[in-house]
N, C-alpha and C positions, 0 to 999 in steps of 0.2 A: 198429299204429302205434307201440305202446307197447314196441317191441322193445327190450330192455335193451342190445343191442349196436349200436343205431342212434345218431346225433348228437341231443343234446338242445337244439339250437338253439332259441331261445325265440320268435322272431319269425314262422317259418314251418317247416313239416315238412321235414326233411333226411333223405334216404335213405342218406346216406353212413356208413360204420362209425366208430365212435369209435376214437380213437387210444389206444395203449397208453403208460402212463408208464415211467419207467426202472426203476421197481420191479416192473413187470408189471400194475399195476392199470389200469383204463381212466379215460381223462379223460372229461369230459362232452361234449365236442365233437369234431368229425371235424377232419382236418388243415386243410382249407380255413377252417373257421369259427375254428379256434384261431390260425391265422396272422393272420387278420383282425382277432380281438379283441386279440391281442398288439400289432399295429401301432397300433391305437388307442390301447391302454394305454401303449405307449411314447410317443406324442405327447402324451397327457395328462400322464405323469410329467414329461417335459421341460418342458412349460409350467408345471406346478407347481413344479419346481425352479427355473425362471428368476424365477417371481414371488417365492418365498421368499428367493432371493438378492437380489432387488431391494427387497424389504421389509427384509432384514438390513442392506443397504447404506444404505437411507434411515434406518433407526433410528441406526446408526452415525454418520452424517453429522449427524443431529439431536443425538446426544449431544456430539458434538465442538463443534458450533456453539453448542450450549446452554451450554458452559463457557466460552465466549469472551464476555467483558463488553464492551459498547460503550465506546469511548474518548469520555470527555466533553470538548466542547469549548466555548470561550466565543464567543458571538457578537461581531462587531467593534465594537459599540456599548457594550460594557460597561466600567465604570470601571476595572476592573483592566488591561484592555488598554491603555486610554489612559494610564494610570500607567506600565505597563511600556514604552510606546512613548516616553513623554516621559523615562523614566529612560535608554532606549537613546540617544535623541536627545542627551540631555545629556552621556552618556559619550562619544559620537562627538564632539560639539562640544569637549569637554574635551581629546580626544585630538588634534583638529585644531588647536586652540589651543596646545597644548603642542608640536606639530610646527611651527607658524608662529613661535612664540616661538624655537624652537631655530634655525630657518632665519634669523630675523632677528638673532639672537646670532651666528650664524656669519658672516653677511654683515658684520655691523659689526666683527667681530674680523679679517676678511680685508681690509677696506677701511681705508687709512691716513688717509682725508679724514674719517672719523667718529670723533667724539671719544667715547670710552667713557663718560665722565662724563654727558654728555648722553644718549646712548642708553640707559643703564641707570637714570638718575634722572629722566626726562622726566615731567613732570606735565601733564594736559590743562588745569589751572587756570592755568598760568603761561603768559601770553602771550608774554613774552620768549624763554622756551625753545622755544616753538612756532615762532617767527620764525626762530630759529637753526637749528632742525631743518629748516626749508624752505629756508634757504640751502645747508645741508650736502646736502640733496637735490638742490637745483639745481647745485650744483658736481659732482655726480656724474655728471649727465645730459650727454650730447654737446651741443656748442654749438648745433646745429640744433634741439634740442628745448627749449632753455631760453627760455621765455617767462613773464613775470610777469603 
């Protein structure tokens, strides 16, 4: 059984002749066992390449994600946020007040019944001016809406 021309398959005796290489030497196995071994080797090599590719991709993703630093954010209850919110609110209120002032000035300039001196110099402390302002406002209303 130790014939040098027979297949050297390890797991059981094979009586098939060994296959010749391209250079003329003999392979260790017969054609059947070589094809079988090559198919198993091909499956193993494909699996190994796939695993290596997956590992390289995973390492690449970890490197890319490792360089990304998380963006810090403040919780809503922190004083800075309250301060920023109050500043924004004050700015909005100031803009609205400016718009309302412009609107009031435009209306008073367009309305001949309103005295410019009273509308521009009105003081909350002066009761007389307040009464006059009410009278002017009542005169501008239609008669059906005038009630004291």
